[in-house]
C-alpha positions in Angstrom: -39.8 -15.2 -24.5 -36.5 -13.4 -25.1 -33.3 -14.5 -23.4 -32.7 -13.0 -20.0 -30.2 -10.3 -19.6 -26.7 -11.7 -19.0 -25.7 -9.7 -16.0 -22.1 -11.0 -16.0 -21.7 -9.9 -19.6 -23.4 -6.5 -18.8 -21.0 -6.1 -15.8 -18.0 -6.8 -18.0 -19.3 -4.4 -20.6 -19.7 -1.7 -18.0 -16.1 -2.3 -16.7 -14.9 -2.0 -20.2 -16.8 1.3 -20.7 -15.4 2.6 -17.4 -11.8 1.7 -18.5 -12.4 3.3 -21.9 -13.8 6.5 -20.2 -10.7 6.7 -18.0 -8.4 6.3 -21.0 -10.5 8.8 -22.9 -10.0 11.4 -20.2 -6.2 10.9 -20.2 -6.1 11.0 -23.9 -8.0 14.3 -24.1 -5.8 15.8 -21.5 -2.6 14.8 -23.3 -4.0 16.0 -26.7 -2.5 19.1 -28.3 -3.5 21.3 -31.2 -1.9 24.2 -33.0 -3.6 27.2 -34.4 -2.4 30.0 -36.6 -3.0 33.7 -36.9 -2.1 36.1 -39.6 -1.6 33.4 -42.2 0.9 31.5 -40.0 2.9 34.6 -38.8 1.8 33.6 -35.3 1.5 30.0 -34.2 0.0 28.8 -30.8 -0.1 25.3 -29.4 -2.5 24.4 -26.6 -3.1 21.2 -24.6 -6.4 19.3 -24.1 -6.6 21.1 -20.8 -6.5 24.5 -22.5 -2.9 25.3 -21.4 -0.8 27.4 -23.9 2.4 25.4 -24.3 4.0 27.1 -27.3 3.8 30.5 -29.0 5.8 31.3 -32.1 5.8 34.9 -33.5 7.4 35.8 -36.8 9.7 38.8 -36.1 8.2 40.6 -39.1 4.9 41.2 -37.1 6.6 42.7 -34.1 6.1 46.5 -34.4 6.6 48.5 -31.2 4.3 51.2 -32.5 1.5 48.7 -33.2 1.1 46.2 -30.3 -2.6 45.8 -31.0 -2.0 44.0 -34.3 0.3 41.5 -32.7 -2.1 41.0 -29.8 -4.9 40.3 -32.3 -2.8 37.8 -34.2 -1.9 36.0 -30.9 -5.5 35.8 -29.9 -6.5 34.5 -33.3 -3.8 31.7 -33.1 -4.8 30.7 -29.6 -8.5 30.7 -30.5 -7.9 28.6 -33.5 -5.9 26.0 -31.5 -8.6 25.9 -28.7 -11.3 25.5 -31.3 -9.4 22.6 -32.9 -9.1 20.9 -29.4 -12.8 21.4 -28.7 -13.8 19.9 -32.0 -11.6 16.8 -31.4 -12.9 16.4 -27.9 -16.5 16.7 -29.1 -15.9 14.0 -31.7 -14.2 11.6 -29.3 -16.8 12.1 -26.6 -19.6 11.8 -29.2 -18.2 8.4 -30.3 -18.1 7.3 -26.7 -21.6 8.5 -25.8 -23.0 6.9 -29.0 -21.7 3.6 -27.7 -23.5 4.2 -24.4 -26.7 5.2 -26.2 -26.6 2.0 -28.2 -26.1 0.0 -25.0 -29.1 1.7 -23.4 -31.3 1.3 -26.4 -30.5 -2.4 -26.5 -31.4 -2.8 -22.8 -34.6 -0.8 -23.3 -35.6 -2.9 -26.3 -34.9 -6.1 -24.4 -37.0 -4.9 -21.5 -39.9 -3.9 -23.7 -39.8 -7.3 -25.5 -39.8 -9.1 -22.2 -42.9 -7.1 -21.1 -44.7 -7.8 -24.4 -43.9 -11.5 -24.2 -44.9 -11.9 -20.5 -48.1 -13.9 -20.2 -51.2 -12.0 -19.4 -52.6 -12.1 -15.9 -51.5 -11.0 -12.5 -47.9 -10.4 -11.7 -46.2 -13.3 -9.9 -46.9 -13.1 -6.2 -50.0 -10.9 -6.5 -53.5 -12.2 -5.5 -55.6 -13.5 -8.4 -58.6 -11.3 -9.3 -62.0 -12.6 -8.3 -63.9 -14.1 -11.2 -67.2 -14.6 -9.2 -70.2 -12.7 -10.3 -71.2 -9.8 -8.1 -73.8 -10.7 -5.4 -77.1 -9.2 -6.6 -78.4 -8.8 -3.0 -75.4 -6.8 -1.9 -75.5 -3.0 -2.0 -73.8 -1.4 -5.0 -70.5 0.3 -4.7 -72.2 3.7 -4.3 -74.1 2.4 -1.3 -77.6 2.4 -2.9 -80.0 -0.6 -2.6 -79.7 -3.5 -4.9 -81.7 -3.4 -8.2 
């Protein structure tokens, strides 16, 4: 029979996971990423919460007669920064959820092994099944006369 689950250790593990999750959220919020547009002519920095905190524009791309080009470069830089943040967040959250998945798999395997190793028979506390032969003079289950 496998060892019983150590509930104290499991509780400690869950507290550790909860603390790690809290720290992960703070870390993701404080994270920053920088993206570039136009080969570095426009640089944007965003936070983990998606806030634009910095925008640098090379003066050479500022053309009052062509604001669309500048707008496109700004969008390109901001999009690149946000994509970088999303990729980092996905990686970090993926590492965290992988740990949770491993914990859940371990618990499931432990439970399945416990079930396989449990002795056959009725569950504790349930009435034992009758082992007596059926009474030949009693009516059958469908109510017909005995044979």
